[in-house]
TORRO-756057 format. One line per 5 residues: number of its first residue (from 0); their letters; for each residue y, z, x of N, C-alpha, C. Coordinates in steps of 0.02 Angstrom, whole numbers, padded with zeros to 5 digits. Atoms other than C-alpha are relative to their C-alpha. Last residue first. Layout:
<sites>
NUM = a = Y/Z/X/Y/Z/X/Y/Z/X ~ ...
</sites>
This chain:
<sites>
274 = lagqe = 00023/-00069/00003/-01322/-00778/00894/-00050/00009/-00056 ~ -00002/-00021/00070/-01304/-00961/00938/-00030/00069/-00006 ~ -00061/-00037/00013/-01274/-00970/01125/00004/00023/-00072 ~ -00042/00024/00054/-01452/-01018/01160/00062/00043/-00007 ~ 00005/-00042/00059/-01523/-00976/01330/00048/-00027/-00053
269 = tqapv = 00015/00041/00058/-01530/-01123/01450/-00007/00041/-00064 ~ -00049/00053/00007/-01445/-01045/01600/-00013/-00044/-00061 ~ -00064/-00024/00025/-01541/-00882/01579/00048/-00058/-00013 ~ -00047/-00012/-00055/-01710/-00964/01595/00069/00015/-00028 ~ -00044/00056/-00010/-01815/-00946/01436/00048/00015/00056
264 = ksapg = 00030/00045/-00047/-01959/-00825/01445/00044/-00060/00016 ~ 00000/-00031/-00066/-01863/-00684/01366/-00029/-00045/00053 ~ -00064/00014/-00033/-01827/-00796/01218/00003/00029/00070 ~ 00004/00057/-00044/-02013/-00790/01176/00064/-00014/00037 ~ 00024/00065/00021/-01996/-00617/01101/00001/-00053/00053
259 = iknts = 00026/00017/00065/-01888/-00468/01145/-00022/-00072/-00003 ~ 00064/-00033/00013/-01865/-00388/01315/-00032/-00021/-00066 ~ 00052/00051/00006/-01727/-00496/01388/-00069/00029/-00011 ~ 00046/-00011/-00056/-01618/-00350/01446/-00061/-00046/-00004 ~ -00037/00007/-00063/-01475/-00411/01338/-00044/00009/00061
254 = laiwf = -00013/00071/-00014/-01592/-00438/01192/00032/-00010/00068 ~ 00064/00034/-00011/-01661/-00261/01196/00010/-00074/00017 ~ 00025/-00021/-00065/-01488/-00186/01218/-00065/-00036/00017 ~ -00044/00029/-00050/-01421/-00287/01071/-00025/00017/00070 ~ 00019/00070/-00008/-01569/-00242/00961/00040/-00033/00056
249 = tivvv = 00069/00000/-00025/-01538/-00057/00990/-00023/-00072/00012 ~ -00003/-00015/-00072/-01349/-00079/00971/-00070/-00002/00031 ~ -00032/00056/-00035/-01371/-00163/00802/-00002/00010/00075 ~ 00048/00055/00002/-01493/-00030/00740/00027/-00060/00039 ~ 00053/-00019/-00047/-01375/00110/00795/-00052/-00056/00004
244 = flftv = -00028/00009/-00066/-01233/00022/00703/-00052/00016/00054 ~ 00008/00071/-00015/-01343/00013/00549/00029/-00017/00069 ~ 00071/00012/-00015/-01354/00203/00553/-00011/-00073/00019 ~ 00012/-00030/-00067/-01164/00218/00566/-00073/-00009/00021 ~ -00028/00046/-00050/-01149/00094/00422/-00010/00029/00070
239 = srtln = 00047/00055/-00008/-01266/00201/00316/00024/-00049/00053 ~ 00058/-00026/-00037/-01157/00354/00344/-00051/-00055/00014 ~ -00022/-00009/-00070/-01003/00256/00293/-00057/00027/00043 ~ -00005/00066/-00031/-01095/00197/00137/00022/00005/00073 ~ 00068/00020/-00020/-01147/00374/00097/00000/-00069/00031
234 = rpdik = 00022/-00045/-00054/-00964/00427/00099/-00070/-00019/00024 ~ -00030/00015/-00066/-00906/00273/00003/-00025/00045/00056 ~ -00070/-00021/-00004/-01028/00299/-00142/00027/-00011/00071 ~ -00009/-00044/-00058/-01186/00197/-00161/00074/00017/00005 ~ 00061/-00041/-00006/-01252/00111/-00317/00004/00048/00059
229 = kmmhl = -00018/-00071/00006/-01080/00043/-00360/-00061/00046/-00001 ~ 00029/-00023/00064/-01150/-00132/-00387/00013/00074/-00012 ~ -00030/00040/00053/-01034/-00198/-00250/-00025/00021/-00069 ~ -00070/-00019/00008/-01083/-00054/-00134/00031/-00038/-00058 ~ 00001/-00068/00027/-01269/-00081/-00159/00071/00025/-00013
224 = fflit = 00012/00006/00072/-01234/-00266/-00135/-00008/00069/-00033 ~ -00055/00034/00034/-01151/-00240/00034/-00011/-00001/-00075 ~ -00056/-00047/00008/-01277/-00111/00093/00057/-00031/-00039 ~ 00023/-00054/00045/-01423/-00228/00060/00057/00049/-00013 ~ -00002/00026/00068/-01326/-00372/00139/-00022/00052/-00051
219 = yfgwi = -00070/00005/00020/-01293/-00275/00300/00005/-00021/-00073 ~ -00024/-00068/00011/-01476/-00229/00318/00071/00000/-00028 ~ 00039/-00027/00055/-01526/-00412/00297/00021/00071/-00018 ~ -00029/00025/00062/-01385/-00474/00408/-00036/00028/-00061 ~ -00064/-00034/00011/-01443/-00362/00549/00031/-00022/-00066
214 = tlgwi = 00014/-00071/00012/-01622/-00424/00533/00064/00038/-00015 ~ 00025/-00007/00068/-01568/-00605/00515/-00015/00072/-00018 ~ -00052/00015/00048/-01462/-00599/00672/-00022/00011/-00072 ~ -00052/-00052/-00002/-01591/-00511/00779/00052/-00011/-00054 ~ 00031/-00060/00028/-01732/-00628/00726/00051/00056/-00003
209 = ikadf = 00008/00012/00071/-01620/-00778/00759/-00029/00061/-00035 ~ -00066/-00005/00030/-01566/-00709/00927/-00003/-00011/-00075 ~ -00020/-00071/00007/-01746/-00675/00977/00067/00007/-00035 ~ -00051/-00016/-00050/-01800/-00854/00943/00026/00070/-00013 ~ 00019/-00060/-00036/-01957/-00855/00837/00049/00018/00056
204 = gwnka = 00004/-00058/00044/-01897/-00976/00705/-00017/00064/00035 ~ -00067/-00023/00016/-01841/-01104/00835/-00001/00064/-00042 ~ -00004/-00073/00005/-02017/-01112/00905/00069/00026/-00018 ~ 00060/-00039/-00011/-01998/-01295/00955/00015/00075/-00003 ~ 00000/-00033/-00066/-01848/-01382/00880/-00060/00046/00006
199 = sydis = 00054/00029/-00040/-01895/-01488/00728/-00003/00031/00070 ~ 00064/-00033/00015/-01794/-01374/00616/-00059/-00029/00038 ~ 00050/00052/-00013/-01633/-01430/00699/-00069/00032/-00009 ~ 00048/-00012/-00053/-01511/-01308/00620/-00049/-00058/00007 ~ -00006/00050/-00053/-01363/-01374/00519/-00051/00008/00057
194 = lmail = -00010/00067/00027/-01384/-01290/00350/00002/-00054/00054 ~ 00058/00020/00040/-01461/-01130/00417/00006/-00072/-00025 ~ 00057/00010/-00044/-01330/-01112/00555/-00060/-00026/-00039 ~ -00014/00059/-00040/-01185/-01139/00436/-00059/-00016/00045 ~ 00009/00058/00045/-01262/-01014/00316/00012/-00065/00038
189 = lgstm = 00071/00012/00006/-01278/-00887/00459/-00015/-00060/-00045 ~ 00027/00023/-00064/-01094/-00900/00504/-00074/-00017/-00004 ~ -00024/00068/-00010/-01039/-00888/00322/-00028/-00030/00065 ~ 00038/00043/00046/-01148/-00734/00296/00020/-00073/00009 ~ 00067/00005/-00026/-01072/-00652/00450/-00044/-00046/-00043
184 = tiwgf = 00000/00043/-00060/-00896/-00694/00394/-00069/-00007/00030 ~ -00016/00069/00020/-00923/-00626/00218/-00002/-00046/00060 ~ 00060/00030/00031/-01011/-00469/00281/00012/-00073/-00018 ~ 00051/00010/-00052/-00868/-00429/00399/-00062/-00032/-00027 ~ -00018/00062/-00035/-00742/-00457/00260/-00050/-00015/00057
179 = nftgl = 00012/00058/00043/-00830/-00327/00153/00014/-00066/00037 ~ 00072/00007/00014/-00842/-00194/00289/-00014/-00064/-00040 ~ 00031/00024/-00061/-00662/-00219/00347/-00074/-00014/-00010 ~ -00026/00066/-00014/-00594/-00203/00171/-00032/-00031/00062 ~ 00034/00046/00045/-00709/-00056/00133/00024/-00072/00010
174 = fikel = 00070/00009/-00019/-00650/00038/00288/-00034/-00052/-00044 ~ 00001/00037/-00064/-00465/00012/00252/-00072/-00016/00020 ~ -00020/00069/00014/-00485/00065/00070/-00002/-00044/00062 ~ 00054/00031/00038/-00582/00221/00118/00016/-00073/-00014 ~ 00054/00013/-00048/-00453/00265/00250/-00059/-00035/-00034
169 = kelap = -00020/00060/-00037/-00318/00245/00117/-00052/-00018/00053 ~ 00005/00057/00045/-00407/00368/00003/00019/-00065/00035 ~ 00070/00018/00008/-00433/00490/00146/-00008/-00061/-00045 ~ 00035/-00040/00050/-00247/00492/00188/-00071/-00026/-00009 ~ -00024/00007/00069/-00194/00406/00349/-00038/00046/-00048
164 = lrddl = 00041/00039/00046/-00240/00477/00519/00033/-00007/-00068 ~ 00023/00061/-00033/-00147/00541/00673/-00041/-00045/-00046 ~ -00055/00033/-00035/-00036/00680/00605/-00022/-00065/00032 ~ -00050/00028/00045/-00164/00731/00474/00054/-00039/00036 ~ 00006/00073/00005/-00305/00753/00599/00056/-00032/-00041
159 = assdh = 00014/00029/-00066/-00284/00930/00664/-00003/-00076/-00001 ~ -00061/00005/-00039/-00199/00985/00503/-00011/-00034/00067 ~ -00024/00070/-00005/-00353/00943/00399/00060/-00007/00046 ~ -00027/00002/-00068/-00444/01107/00428/00029/-00069/00014 ~ -00070/-00022/00004/-00486/01152/00248/00032/00005/00069
154 = sklar = -00003/-00065/-00032/-00673/01136/00287/00071/00029/00001 ~ 00049/-00044/00032/-00692/00997/00160/00003/00070/00029 ~ -00026/-00019/00065/-00532/00914/00219/-00046/00050/-00035 ~ -00058/-00044/-00012/-00592/00914/00399/00029/00024/-00065 ~ 00026/-00065/-00021/-00761/00844/00346/00056/00050/00012
149 = aklly = 00030/-00033/00058/-00679/00704/00249/-00026/00069/00017 ~ -00054/-00021/00045/-00566/00661/00396/-00028/00037/-00060 ~ -00035/-00054/-00033/-00712/00657/00517/00055/00028/-00045 ~ 00043/-00059/00004/-00815/00553/00396/00033/00060/00033 ~ 00003/-00022/00070/-00674/00428/00374/-00041/00065/-00007
144 = ivaes = -00065/-00031/00014/-00647/00416/00562/00002/00028/-00071 ~ 00001/-00065/-00035/-00833/00384/00587/00065/00037/-00013 ~ 00047/-00043/00037/-00829/00247/00454/-00002/00070/00032 ~ -00036/-00025/00059/-00672/00171/00534/-00045/00047/-00041 ~ -00050/-00047/-00025/-00765/00157/00700/00039/00030/-00058
139 = falff = 00034/-00060/-00024/-00914/00078/00612/00050/00052/00024 ~ 00020/-00037/00059/-00800/-00041/00517/-00038/00064/00019 ~ -00060/-00034/00024/-00723/-00094/00683/-00016/00042/-00061 ~ -00013/-00054/-00048/-00896/-00131/00752/00062/00039/-00020 ~ 00051/-00051/00011/-00933/-00231/00594/00011/00059/00046
134 = ltlsv = -00018/-00037/00061/-00767/-00323/00606/-00051/00054/-00014 ~ -00061/-00037/-00013/-00801/-00374/00786/00018/00043/-00059 ~ 00020/-00057/-00041/-00979/-00423/00741/00060/00044/00017 ~ 00035/-00047/00044/-00912/-00532/00601/-00023/00062/00038 ~ -00051/-00033/00042/-00786/-00614/00718/-00033/00052/-00045
129 = lilvv = -00037/-00046/-00043/-00924/-00650/00844/00054/00038/-00039 ~ 00043/-00058/-00015/-01034/-00721/00707/00036/00050/00045 ~ 00006/-00041/00060/-00894/-00832/00642/-00043/00062/00012 ~ -00064/-00033/00013/-00853/-00895/00817/-00005/00046/-00060 ~ -00008/-00053/-00049/-01037/-00930/00855/00065/00038/-00012
124 = hlttf = 00048/-00053/00014/-01063/-01029/00695/00011/00059/00047 ~ -00023/-00035/00061/-00904/-01129/00720/-00045/00058/-00017 ~ -00060/-00038/-00017/-00954/-01171/00899/00025/00040/-00059 ~ 00020/-00053/-00046/-01129/-01224/00849/00059/00045/00016 ~ 00029/-00052/00041/-01061/-01320/00699/-00025/00058/00043
119 = feskl = -00053/-00029/00041/-00949/-01420/00815/-00026/00058/-00041 ~ -00036/-00047/-00043/-01088/-01446/00941/00056/00033/-00038 ~ -00068/00020/-00018/-01193/-01524/00803/00033/00053/00043 ~ -00004/00072/-00013/-01381/-01521/00774/00068/-00021/00026 ~ -00040/00033/00051/-01402/-01333/00793/00011/-00073/00019
114 = tstsi = 00044/00039/00042/-01546/-01280/00906/00039/-00032/-00058 ~ 00022/-00033/00060/-01417/-01227/01033/-00049/-00044/-00037 ~ 00064/00026/00022/-01341/-01266/01200/-00024/00040/-00059 ~ 00003/00073/-00006/-01158/-01251/01249/-00065/-00029/-00024 ~ 00008/00027/00067/-01126/-01075/01186/-00007/-00075/00001
109 = dsktg = -00063/00028/00023/-01154/-00983/01350/-00013/-00029/-00070 ~ 00002/00048/00055/-01289/-00868/01417/00070/-00026/-00015 ~ -00043/00056/-00018/-01277/-00789/01589/00001/-00053/-00055 ~ -00001/00051/00052/-01347/-00616/01559/00049/-00054/00018 ~ 00010/00066/-00030/-01370/-00523/01724/-00001/-00056/-00051
104 = tfipt = 00063/00030/00023/-01398/-00360/01629/-00014/-00068/00032 ~ 00057/-00045/-00011/-01270/-00247/01715/-00067/-00029/-00023 ~ 00003/-00027/-00068/-01131/-00373/01738/-00065/00037/00013 ~ 00023/00051/-00047/-01160/-00477/01581/-00007/00026/00072 ~ 00069/00022/00010/-01153/-00318/01474/-00023/-00054/00049
99 = sitvt = 00041/-00018/-00057/-00992/-00246/01547/-00071/-00029/-00004 ~ -00024/00036/-00059/-00870/-00334/01430/-00043/00013/00061 ~ 00002/00072/00011/-00970/-00279/01278/00020/-00038/00063 ~ 00070/00021/-00005/-01002/-00102/01340/-00005/-00075/-00006 ~ 00021/-00009/-00070/-00816/-00079/01370/-00071/-00022/00010
94 = vipmf = -00030/00055/-00037/-00771/-00150/01199/-00022/00002/00073 ~ 00038/00060/00019/-00893/-00030/01118/00026/-00061/00037 ~ 00065/-00002/-00033/-00816/00116/01214/-00044/-00061/-00015 ~ -00003/00024/-00069/-00644/00054/01156/-00066/00008/00038 ~ 00010/00073/-00005/-00681/00073/00971/-00005/-00024/00071
89 = lagli = 00064/00021/00028/-00707/00260/00954/-00016/-00073/00012 ~ 00052/-00042/-00031/-00570/00328/01069/-00069/-00019/-00026 ~ 00016/00024/-00068/-00458/00182/01018/-00056/00038/00033 ~ 00043/00059/00004/-00467/00228/00834/-00021/-00024/00069 ~ 00063/-00013/-00034/-00400/00403/00869/-00048/-00060/-00003
84 = rmryk = -00007/-00015/-00071/-00220/00356/00833/-00065/00013/00037 ~ 00054/-00049/-00008/-00251/00272/00667/-00007/00016/00074 ~ -00020/-00059/-00039/-00081/00190/00644/-00054/00054/00002 ~ 00022/-00062/00033/-00134/00072/00503/00015/00064/00038 ~ -00006/00001/00073/-00048/-00093/00542/-00013/00068/-00031
79 = nesif = -00070/00012/00018/-00014/-00079/00729/00010/00006/-00075 ~ -00040/-00059/-00020/-00183/00002/00760/00072/-00009/-00020 ~ 00017/-00056/00043/-00274/-00132/00659/00043/00061/00016 ~ -00024/00014/00068/-00186/-00278/00743/-00011/00060/-00046 ~ -00073/-00003/-00001/-00209/-00203/00917/00029/-00013/-00070
74 = ytllm = -00023/-00069/-00010/-00392/-00166/00885/00076/00004/-00005 ~ 00008/-00036/00063/-00426/-00338/00813/00024/00072/00005 ~ -00051/00026/00046/-00355/-00421/00968/-00002/00037/-00066 ~ -00064/-00026/-00022/-00461/-00309/01079/00056/-00022/-00046 ~ -00002/-00072/00014/-00617/-00346/00979/00066/00030/00020
69 = fwali = -00009/-00009/00072/-00587/-00534/00976/00008/00075/-00016 ~ -00069/00022/00015/-00565/-00532/01165/00015/00010/-00074 ~ -00045/-00054/-00023/-00724/-00427/01189/00073/-00018/-00016 ~ 00007/-00056/00046/-00819/-00553/01082/00047/00057/00019 ~ -00037/00018/00061/-00751/-00697/01186/-00003/00056/-00051
64 = typqv = -00071/00000/-00018/-00810/-00614/01346/00043/-00015/-00061 ~ -00021/-00070/-00005/-00980/-00574/01271/00074/00006/00016 ~ -00011/-00027/00067/-00997/-00756/01217/00023/00073/00002 ~ 00048/-00050/00023/-00973/-00806/01400/00015/00023/-00071 ~ -00026/-00067/-00003/-00865/-00962/01417/-00051/00049/-00028
59 = knign = 00032/-00035/-00056/-00965/-01120/01448/00026/00072/00009 ~ 00069/-00018/00017/-00927/-01193/01277/-00037/00036/00056 ~ 00001/-00060/00043/-00740/-01185/01314/-00071/00022/-00016 ~ 00006/00017/00070/-00758/-01307/01459/-00008/00063/-00042 ~ 00069/00018/00018/-00795/-01271/01642/-00009/-00025/-00072
54 = svaqa = 00043/00017/-00056/-00628/-01256/01731/-00068/-00028/-00021 ~ -00028/00058/-00035/-00507/-01264/01585/-00047/-00023/00055 ~ 00003/00057/00045/-00616/-01150/01478/00026/-00063/00034 ~ 00069/00022/00005/-00645/-01029/01621/-00007/-00061/-00044 ~ 00020/00027/-00065/-00459/-01018/01659/-00071/-00026/-00002
49 = iilat = -00034/00064/-00008/-00416/-00996/01474/-00021/-00034/00065 ~ 00032/00047/00045/-00546/-00860/01457/00030/-00069/00005 ~ 00067/00015/-00026/-00481/-00771/01612/-00036/-00051/-00044 ~ -00008/00047/-00056/-00300/-00783/01554/-00067/-00020/00029 ~ -00022/00063/00029/-00347/-00703/01388/00008/-00053/00054
44 = lsifg = 00060/00030/00030/-00444/-00568/01481/00017/-00068/-00032 ~ 00040/00026/-00055/-00290/-00532/01589/-00063/-00035/-00026 ~ -00036/00058/-00027/-00181/-00516/01434/-00040/-00032/00056 ~ 00004/00054/00050/-00309/-00402/01352/00033/-00063/00026 ~ 00068/00025/00000/-00328/-00293/01507/-00008/-00059/-00047
39 = iltai = 00006/00038/-00062/-00139/-00276/01520/-00070/-00030/00006 ~ -00038/00062/00010/-00136/-00227/01336/-00003/-00043/00063 ~ 00040/00044/00042/-00274/-00100/01366/00034/-00067/-00011 ~ 00057/00023/-00040/-00177/-00022/01510/-00044/-00049/-00039 ~ -00027/00047/-00050/-00017/-00014/01406/-00057/-00029/00042
34 = tavvf = -00021/00061/00035/-00110/00064/01258/00026/-00053/00049 ~ 00060/00036/00022/-00201/00190/01367/00019/-00066/-00033 ~ 00032/00029/-00060/-00040/00242/01454/-00060/-00042/-00019 ~ -00045/00053/-00026/00048/00266/01287/-00031/-00034/00060 ~ 00005/00058/00045/-00099/00361/01211/00043/-00058/00025
29 = fkkek = 00065/00031/-00011/-00111/00476/01361/-00008/-00062/-00044 ~ -00003/00038/-00061/00076/00509/01353/-00067/-00034/00015 ~ -00021/00068/00013/00062/00559/01170/-00001/-00043/00063 ~ -00063/00011/-00035/-00038/00716/01208/00018/-00075/-00004 ~ -00054/00016/00047/-00169/00748/01074/00068/-00008/00035
24 = gfahf = -00058/-00038/-00020/-00286/00829/01201/00061/-00009/-00043 ~ 00016/-00071/-00009/-00453/00779/01127/00062/00041/00016 ~ 00036/-00025/00059/-00410/00609/01053/-00013/00075/00005 ~ -00048/-00009/00054/-00278/00577/01187/-00035/00030/-00062 ~ -00041/-00058/-00016/-00404/00607/01326/00050/00015/-00056
19 = vfgfl = 00043/-00059/00008/-00523/00485/01241/00039/00064/00014 ~ 00009/-00013/00071/-00385/00356/01220/-00044/00061/-00013 ~ -00063/-00022/00028/-00335/00369/01403/-00006/00017/-00074 ~ -00009/-00070/-00018/-00515/00360/01463/00065/00028/-00030 ~ 00053/-00041/00030/-00545/00200/01366/00011/00073/00015
14 = gtiig = -00015/-00010/00070/-00377/00124/01414/-00051/00045/-00034 ~ -00056/-00046/00002/-00414/00150/01597/00020/00016/-00072 ~ 00026/-00066/-00019/-00584/00069/01574/00055/00052/-00002 ~ 00040/-00025/00056/-00507/-00078/01479/-00027/00070/00015 ~ -00043/-00016/00057/-00370/-00105/01608/-00038/00030/-00058
9 = lftig = -00038/-00060/-00018/-00490/-00093/01755/00045/00021/-00058 ~ 00046/-00057/00002/-00609/-00217/01673/00036/00065/00015 ~ 00022/-00011/00068/-00472/-00342/01637/-00042/00063/-00005 ~ -00058/-00028/00035/-00394/-00325/01810/-00018/00017/-00072 ~ -00011/-00067/-00026/-00564/-00352/01889/00058/00035/-00034
4 = fliqm = 00050/-00043/00031/-00599/-00500/01775/00009/00072/00024 ~ -00017/-00009/00070/-00435/-00579/01827/-00050/00045/-00036 ~ -00059/-00045/00002/-00473/-00549/02010/00020/00014/-00072 ~ 00025/-00067/-00013/-00647/-00624/01990/00057/00051/-00002 ~ 00027/-00027/00063/-00569/-00777/01910/-00026/00071/00008
</sites>
């Protein structure tokens, strides 16, 4: 399994640098190398998850590993569908941080234990939250791309991005679709948790993951309804999403280093997998 993880990590890192070089240098060979390396990393990560699931059970697979898998799959689908050539330079750093988190923080949580009453609902809750986080991170990347395109058009310097990005109107549509679906999946995941949580569990309401999840969902919901009521235009919405991304990452770092709340006192092997 260490070999598979090594191949995964090497593929993702190589892809990251390749996409960044492509974004700045615009040479197609960098994009091709990055795509191949990322695909190898994705295949290796898939094999790693299968090996861990067969060996220890699917509930023992690291949530960060599954999140990285969802993110890579989403990247390939999005890139194949929309052809946003600089998406990898924005999205792959988040994937890299995700797959590296257990290494540098010593996090060893899994999804086998939770305050939810049913293992099925625990798994469903975690999957929905991981998918929603994937979509939110993708929405952040698309928001940055939208802002870059809008700025280029405003300064009449669109030629540098036109060959690698769709029209601004299409970028807006892509971003809003990702943003909306991300909120739907996150809300669904939290509703499942609320309806099936064991409220008799000690201090469940003060668990760091619950505080983190509700805080992020609260900000996300405000933006979602402002958008639905047309109280915020797409450009300000993209700016707000970039700010929310900073909030998410801040909480994520704090949780990963076990600095928030009573959860920091819980041994790593018994940490809740519910996000």
